[in-house]
C-alpha positions, 0 to 999 in steps of 0.5 A, a space after each residue: 717547166 723545163 729546167 730546175 737549176 740547183 745551186 748549193 751555197 755556203 758562206 759565199 754571199 758575194 759569189 752567190 749574188 754574182 751567180 743569181 745576177 747572171 741567171 737574171 740574164 738567161 735568155 730562156 723565158 722565166 716560166 720555163 725554169 726555176 732556181 733552187 738555192 740550198 743554203 748548206 749551213 752558212 754562218 751568215 744567212 743569205 736572205 739579204 741576197 735572196 731578197 734582191 731577186 724576189 720578183 725578178 727571178 723564179 727563185 726558191 730557197 731551202 736550208 740544209 744542216 751543213 752536211 756537204 754539197 751532195 746532200 744539198 744538191 739532193 735536197 734541191 733535186 727532191 724539191 725540183 719540178 722541172 723535166 731536167 735538173 741542172 746543177 751549178 755552184 755559187 761561184 759560177 756565173 752562167 752565160 745568157 745562152 746556158 739553158 738554151 744550149 741545154 734545151 737544144 741538146 736535150 731536144 736531140 738526146 732527151 735521155 742523156 746526161 749532159 755536161 757544159 763548158 767551164 771557163 776561167 773568170 778573167 779575175 782569177 789568179 794563176 792558181 785559179 787558172 791552173 785549177 780550171 786548166 786541169 779541168 779543161 785538159 781532162 775534158 779535152 783529153 777524154 773526148 773520143 776516142 778516149 772514153 768520156 766518163 765524168 763531168 764536174 758538178 758545177 755544170 751538169 744536167 740530167 733528166 730529173 726522173 731518171 736521176 732520181 731513179 738512179 739514186 742521185 748524188 751519193 751522200 756518203 762521200 765524206 768530202 766535196 770531191 768525187 761525188 760528181 765522178 761517182 754519179 757520172 760513173 753510175 750514169 754511164 753504166 746505163 745511159 749516155 754522157 754528152 759534152 755540150 760546149 755551148 752551155 757555158 759557166 764562168 768559174 771564179 776561184 780565189 785560190 792561193 798556193 796553199 788553197 790550190 794544194 789543199 784542193 788537189 789534196 782533197 781531190 786525191 782523197 776523193 779519188 781513193 774513195 771513188 776507186 775503193 767503192 768501185 772495188 767493193 762493188 766488184 769493179 776494176 781497181 785504179 791504175 795509172 794512166 799511160 805516159 801519153 796522158 801525163 805528156 799531153 797534160 804538161 803540153 796543154 798549157 803551152 797550147 792555150 797560154 803565152 809562154 811565161 804563164 804557160 810555164 807557171 801553169 805547167 809547174 802547177 800541174 806537177 804540184 797538183 799531181 803530187 798533192 793529189 797522190 799525197 791525198 790518195 795515199 793518205 786516205 788509203 793509209 787511213 782506211 787500212 788494209 781491206 780484204 780482197 782489195 789488193 794493191 791500188 796505185 795512185 791516180 
């Protein structure tokens, strides 16, 4: 078996159904992949969704106690049987060529960690589009000559045995934020990270202004945890990106959207940076002064 697709889920039955329906249309033979869905403590059992795919999808299901997506992904990884572990989320729908693109990429670089492209679902509102545009900007900006150092966990693949040796996702991250950044950072210290734009998932995000801000605030808290641990391990501390990074960020919407929407997304980028900085500073204050940490600027 080539691929084990691992999907954590919690309380999103309709989105999970959409995700599994898309996997029914993958153009890889069904004996070359398996789908492992880990229900991370849903209030309503997803068994009714699973039943719709019995016999039509190589599906295996597991239960986790609701301790976060990092632990749920690791549970699926330990149960996986494929040569490569591929991660996505229940709010993502892979395109038919998704695993085929990963197959071709691993054929060229079998030992790499690989990230695919994440695109906006057409039904996403302006807040979902802004959230996904931030990811699109980061993926574009951190292409060579800038160092590429992370992929989002909703479209990410690794050689399974090497990932287990590395220690998988760090389950001690307290939030569903930055655990993928931490994993990619550890991987890049001993292996290659590669972007494969042909491995595409469509990301559905139903965000309001409040949930968008809360999402970015959580990312800021995760960023503090990430840099705090790097410092504890003797690595460099965090630093602000140079002005050209923020300038490029604010120009990005105008290169990809028409003017009214581009302006709205640009303004939401500013809001996102404020929310991220607030989350970072809140987590730093809660953590308190640590010996030897020194000053840490916001991300």
